[in-house]
Structures are given as structure tokens and as C-alpha cells.
Backbone as numpy.savetxt, mean C-alpha at the origin, in Angstrom:
# Nx Ny Nz CAx CAy CAz Cx Cy Cz
11.42 -12.34 6.39 10.59 -11.29 6.94 9.51 -11.91 7.82
9.40 -11.43 9.03 8.37 -11.86 9.96 7.05 -11.19 9.57
6.06 -11.99 9.17 4.79 -11.42 8.76 3.93 -11.11 9.97
3.24 -9.96 9.94 2.40 -9.57 11.07 1.13 -10.41 11.13
0.52 -10.46 12.31 -0.69 -11.25 12.46 -1.85 -10.48 13.08
-1.57 -9.45 13.85 -2.62 -8.71 14.54 -2.86 -7.37 13.85
-4.07 -7.16 13.32 -4.35 -5.90 12.63 -4.45 -4.71 13.58
-3.99 -3.55 13.10 -4.19 -2.28 13.79 -5.50 -1.67 13.30
-5.76 -1.83 12.00 -6.97 -1.26 11.40 -7.41 -2.10 10.22
-8.72 -2.17 10.04 -9.31 -2.82 8.87 -10.74 -2.30 8.70
-11.43 -2.75 7.69 -12.83 -2.37 7.49 -13.03 -0.88 7.24
-14.16 -0.37 7.72 -14.52 1.03 7.48 -13.47 1.99 8.04
-12.89 1.67 9.20 -11.89 2.56 9.78 -10.69 2.68 8.85
-10.19 1.56 8.35 -9.06 1.61 7.43 -9.42 2.40 6.18
-10.59 2.16 5.62 -10.99 2.87 4.40 -11.12 4.37 4.63
-11.37 4.78 5.88 -11.46 6.22 6.18 -10.08 6.89 6.17
-9.02 6.09 6.19 -7.66 6.62 6.26 -7.05 6.90 4.89
-7.68 6.41 3.82 -7.14 6.59 2.48 -8.16 7.32 1.61
-7.69 8.03 0.58 -8.64 8.77 -0.27 -9.36 7.89 -1.29
-8.83 6.71 -1.60 -9.45 5.84 -2.59 -10.75 5.26 -2.05
-11.70 5.05 -2.95 -13.00 4.50 -2.59 -13.28 3.26 -3.44
-14.16 2.41 -2.94 -14.55 1.20 -3.68 -15.07 1.61 -5.06
-14.74 0.88 -6.06 -14.07 -0.43 -6.06 -12.55 -0.34 -6.27
-11.97 0.80 -5.95 -10.56 1.04 -6.25 -9.66 0.89 -5.03
-10.13 0.30 -3.95 -9.32 0.13 -2.74 -8.44 -1.10 -2.89
-7.13 -0.91 -2.67 -6.14 -1.98 -2.87 -5.37 -2.33 -1.60
-5.89 -1.92 -0.43 -5.37 -2.32 0.88 -6.58 -2.65 1.74
-6.47 -3.67 2.58 -7.61 -3.98 3.45 -7.25 -4.17 4.91
-5.95 -4.15 5.23 -5.54 -4.32 6.62 -4.27 -3.51 6.87
-4.22 -2.88 8.04 -3.01 -2.19 8.52 -2.45 -3.05 9.64
-1.23 -3.56 9.44 -0.61 -4.45 10.42 0.46 -3.77 11.27
1.22 -2.88 10.67 2.33 -2.26 11.40 2.47 -0.81 10.97
2.72 0.06 11.94 2.97 1.47 11.65 4.09 1.98 12.54
4.99 2.75 11.93 5.95 3.57 12.67 6.15 4.82 11.82
6.87 5.79 12.33 7.12 7.01 11.56 7.88 6.72 10.26
8.64 5.63 10.25 9.49 5.35 9.09 9.05 4.18 8.23
8.02 3.44 8.64 7.55 2.34 7.80 6.14 1.90 8.17
5.56 1.12 7.27 4.20 0.61 7.46 4.07 -0.69 6.69
3.29 -1.63 7.24 2.97 -2.86 6.54 1.46 -2.98 6.43
1.02 -3.15 5.18 -0.41 -3.36 4.92 -0.63 -4.78 4.43
-1.89 -5.20 4.48 -2.29 -6.48 3.91 -3.36 -6.26 2.87
-3.44 -7.18 1.92 -4.49 -7.11 0.90 -4.75 -8.51 0.38
-6.01 -8.93 0.46 -6.41 -10.22 -0.09 -6.95 -10.00 -1.50
-6.39 -10.70 -2.45 -6.76 -10.56 -3.86 -8.09 -11.28 -4.09
-9.07 -10.52 -4.57 -10.39 -11.08 -4.87 -10.60 -11.14 -6.38
-11.42 -12.08 -6.83 -11.68 -12.19 -8.27 -12.51 -11.02 -8.79
-13.15 -10.28 -7.89 -13.96 -9.11 -8.28 -13.12 -7.84 -8.38
-11.83 -7.91 -8.04 -10.97 -6.74 -8.09 -10.80 -6.25 -9.52
-10.80 -4.93 -9.69 -10.64 -4.33 -11.02 -9.37 -4.78 -11.73
-8.34 -5.10 -10.96 -7.05 -5.48 -11.53 -6.84 -6.99 -11.61
-7.85 -7.78 -11.27 -7.74 -9.24 -11.38 -8.03 -9.67 -12.81
-7.05 -10.35 -13.40 -7.16 -10.84 -14.78 -6.64 -12.27 -14.80
-7.41 -13.16 -15.38 -7.00 -14.56 -15.51 -6.60 -15.16 -14.17
-7.40 -14.88 -13.13 -7.22 -15.45 -11.80 -5.95 -14.96 -11.08
-5.41 -13.81 -11.51 -4.24 -13.22 -10.87 -4.41 -11.71 -10.78
-3.73 -11.08 -9.83 -3.69 -9.62 -9.75 -2.63 -9.13 -10.72
-3.00 -8.19 -11.58 -2.08 -7.70 -12.62 -1.00 -6.80 -12.03
0.02 -6.53 -12.85 1.12 -5.65 -12.43 0.63 -4.25 -12.04
-0.30 -3.62 -12.79 -0.81 -2.32 -12.34 -1.48 -2.40 -10.96
-2.09 -3.52 -10.65 -2.68 -3.70 -9.32 -1.62 -3.72 -8.23
-0.48 -4.33 -8.52 0.62 -4.35 -7.55 1.17 -2.94 -7.34
1.32 -2.18 -8.41 1.82 -0.81 -8.29 0.83 0.04 -7.49
-0.45 -0.11 -7.78 -1.46 0.67 -7.05 -1.49 0.26 -5.58
-1.29 -1.00 -5.29 -1.23 -1.46 -3.90 -0.07 -0.78 -3.16
1.08 -0.66 -3.81 2.22 0.01 -3.18 1.88 1.48 -2.92
1.28 2.14 -3.90 0.93 3.55 -3.75 -0.10 3.74 -2.63
-1.08 2.86 -2.55 -2.08 2.99 -1.50 -1.51 2.68 -0.12
-0.48 1.86 -0.06 0.19 1.62 1.22 0.89 2.89 1.68
1.47 3.65 0.75 2.04 4.95 1.09 0.94 5.88 1.59
-0.20 5.90 0.90 -1.34 6.73 1.31 -1.84 6.33 2.69
-1.82 5.03 2.98 -2.25 4.55 4.30 -1.29 5.04 5.38
0.01 5.06 5.08 0.97 5.59 6.04 0.65 7.04 6.36
0.43 7.83 5.33 0.10 9.24 5.53 -1.22 9.39 6.28
-2.23 8.66 5.87 -3.54 8.75 6.50 -3.52 8.37 7.97
-2.80 7.31 8.32 -2.75 6.89 9.71 -1.93 7.86 10.55
-0.86 8.40 9.98 -0.05 9.40 10.70 -0.90 10.63 11.01
-1.64 11.09 10.02 -2.51 12.25 10.24 -3.62 11.93 11.24
-4.15 10.71 11.19 -5.16 10.29 12.17 -4.60 10.38 13.59
-3.38 9.89 13.79 -2.75 9.94 15.12 -2.52 11.38 15.58
-2.29 12.27 14.61 -2.09 13.69 14.92 -3.42 14.44 15.01
-4.52 13.71 14.83 -5.88 14.26 14.86 -6.06 15.37 13.82
-5.54 15.11 12.61 -5.66 16.02 11.49 -6.31 15.28 10.32
-6.91 16.04 9.42 -7.46 15.43 8.21 -6.34 15.21 7.21
-6.26 14.00 6.69 -5.18 13.67 5.75 -5.42 14.30 4.39
-4.38 14.84 3.78 -4.50 15.39 2.43 -4.48 14.28 1.39
-4.91 14.58 0.19 -4.84 13.66 -0.93 -3.41 13.72 -1.48
-2.93 12.59 -1.94 -1.60 12.54 -2.53 -1.64 11.93 -3.92
-0.54 12.06 -4.63 -0.43 11.57 -6.00 0.91 10.88 -6.18
0.94 9.90 -7.09 2.21 9.29 -7.46 2.96 10.31 -8.32
4.17 10.65 -7.90 4.98 11.59 -8.66 5.93 10.88 -9.61
6.46 9.74 -9.17 7.39 8.98 -10.01 7.51 7.57 -9.47
7.74 6.64 -10.36 8.01 5.25 -9.99 9.37 4.91 -10.56
10.26 4.45 -9.69 11.64 4.17 -10.08 11.97 2.73 -9.70
12.67 2.06 -10.54 13.14 0.71 -10.25 12.01 -0.25 -9.89
10.89 -0.18 -10.56 9.80 -1.13 -10.29 10.12 -2.46 -10.95
10.07 -3.51 -10.15 10.31 -4.86 -10.65 9.18 -5.74 -10.18
8.52 -6.41 -11.12 7.47 -7.38 -10.81 8.06 -8.76 -11.05
8.14 -9.56 -10.01 8.73 -10.89 -10.13 7.68 -11.94 -10.48
6.52 -11.85 -9.84 5.44 -12.79 -10.11 4.12 -12.16 -9.67
3.02 -12.65 -10.21 1.70 -12.11 -9.89 0.99 -13.03 -8.91
0.33 -12.45 -7.88 -0.37 -13.29 -6.91 -1.70 -13.81 -7.46
-2.05 -15.00 -7.03 -3.31 -15.62 -7.44 -4.47 -15.05 -6.61
-5.65 -15.11 -7.19 -6.86 -14.75 -6.46 -6.93 -15.61 -5.19
-7.27 -14.98 -4.09 -7.35 -15.66 -2.80 -6.09 -15.49 -1.96
-5.00 -15.02 -2.56 -3.75 -14.82 -1.83 -3.81 -13.56 -0.98
-3.13 -13.58 0.17 -2.98 -12.36 0.96 -1.56 -11.85 0.76
-1.48 -10.60 0.31 -0.20 -9.93 0.11 0.11 -9.08 1.32
1.39 -8.91 1.61 1.86 -8.02 2.67 2.80 -7.02 2.02
2.44 -5.74 2.11 3.23 -4.70 1.46 3.86 -3.82 2.52
5.16 -3.64 2.42 5.89 -2.79 3.36 6.47 -1.61 2.60
6.23 -0.42 3.13 6.88 0.77 2.59 7.79 1.33 3.67
8.99 1.66 3.25 9.97 2.31 4.13 10.16 3.73 3.64
9.94 4.69 4.52 10.09 6.09 4.15 11.59 6.41 4.10
12.08 6.75 2.91 13.49 7.09 2.74 13.73 8.57 2.97
12.82 9.41 2.44 12.88 10.86 2.61 11.47 11.39 2.63
11.22 12.40 3.45 9.91 13.05 3.50 10.15 14.53 3.75
10.10 15.32 2.67 10.41 16.74 2.76 9.35 17.55 2.03
8.72 18.47 2.74 7.77 19.42 2.17 6.68 18.74 1.33
6.12 17.65 1.83 5.03 16.99 1.13 5.44 16.04 0.03
6.75 15.89 -0.19 7.27 14.93 -1.17 7.89 13.78 -0.38
7.41 12.58 -0.67 7.89 11.40 0.07 8.50 10.40 -0.91
9.70 9.93 -0.59 10.36 8.87 -1.36 10.33 7.62 -0.50
9.82 6.53 -1.07 9.71 5.28 -0.33 10.34 4.13 -1.11
10.75 3.11 -0.37 11.09 1.82 -0.94 9.94 0.90 -0.56
9.38 0.21 -1.54 8.23 -0.66 -1.29 8.53 -2.07 -1.74
7.97 -3.03 -1.01 8.08 -4.42 -1.45 6.81 -5.16 -1.05
6.43 -6.10 -1.90 5.24 -6.91 -1.67 5.66 -8.36 -1.53
5.22 -8.97 -0.44 5.50 -10.38 -0.16 4.18 -11.17 -0.17
4.26 -12.42 -0.54 3.11 -13.33 -0.48 3.66 -14.73 -0.29
3.24 -15.37 0.78 3.70 -16.74 1.08 5.23 -16.83 1.05
5.88 -15.88 1.73 7.34 -15.82 1.84 8.06 -15.65 0.50
7.35 -15.16 -0.49 7.95 -14.91 -1.81 7.84 -13.42 -2.13
8.93 -12.85 -2.63 8.92 -11.46 -3.05 8.21 -11.36 -4.39
7.07 -10.64 -4.41 6.30 -10.47 -5.65 6.79 -9.28 -6.46
7.04 -8.16 -5.76 7.39 -6.92 -6.46 8.12 -5.99 -5.51
8.87 -5.07 -6.10 9.53 -4.03 -5.32 9.70 -2.80 -6.19
9.78 -1.65 -5.54 9.98 -0.41 -6.29 10.44 0.69 -5.36
10.89 1.78 -5.96 11.02 3.05 -5.27 9.96 3.94 -5.89
9.29 4.70 -5.05 8.18 5.52 -5.49 8.26 6.87 -4.82
7.94 7.91 -5.58 7.87 9.24 -5.02 6.42 9.68 -5.07
5.90 10.16 -3.94 4.53 10.68 -3.90 4.56 12.14 -3.46
3.53 12.85 -3.85 3.42 14.26 -3.50 2.03 14.53 -2.93
1.97 15.30 -1.87 0.69 15.70 -1.28 0.13 16.89 -2.04
-1.20 16.87 -2.24 -1.86 18.02 -2.87 -1.82 19.18 -1.91
-1.67 20.38 -2.44 -1.61 21.55 -1.55 -2.96 22.22 -1.44
């Protein structure tokens, strides 16, 4: 996988695209966007709520995948000049955690939109770090009405 290098969004602008607020933000950079996929970046800090024993825990990886889906929705709505709705994890299927990233590592999370119908989105997500697959899952999210 070719890792991105030039950010599309970061900082306050990126945080305005997702409903999560500090200290619960699990994405810090938007690298790639299309209608069917998005790649986010996240540097693991020792101050992160999900950092345990100098590593990001499995729930942190799952939340990172979910927030990458939220970032896709938020950026799409931004481009359409609309306010993004809040979404929720509806189901997690086939989640596999291979290894946990160390504090200081930058993760790259890609979500591929498999289906998006009436506010229900099914995605395939994978997290890479230093050319190693950390985790992957299928996730279903739902937009609040």
C-alpha cells in the first residue's frame, strides 16, 4: 500500500468534521478522500485514553476505524456545504487485531465504502503502521435521524 504524505485536513479544521471531541479524538490527519474511500492518519500519544502499557489498545483501534468512517461522512458533507449528522456504530463484523501500535507510531486507516443506503453505511476498514497490517474489520454505521 502506498502511504499518503500530503494532508488534506488536520488540526481544528479536521476536528470540525467529526462529532467526537477531545480527549476522545482518534484521527488527526485526512490524507485521501473519494466518494468510495478515505485514508486517515493518527499518531498514538501516551496521553491517549486508549494507551495502555506504551501501546494503543484494541478498543482504540476499533474507535479509530469508526472515526475514520465519521471523517468520510463529515468531509463529504463539508464538500456539499451541509452540516454533517452524528453517526453510530451499528455492528462490527470480522474484526481482527493482529498487533498493537506503540506510542509514537503513526497509523494509516483506510475505509472502503461497500454499501451506503438510507443512512446505513457498510465499510471495510484496515489499519497499517510501518507497512504492517495492525487490524481490519467490516463495520456498519448508521446516521442519526
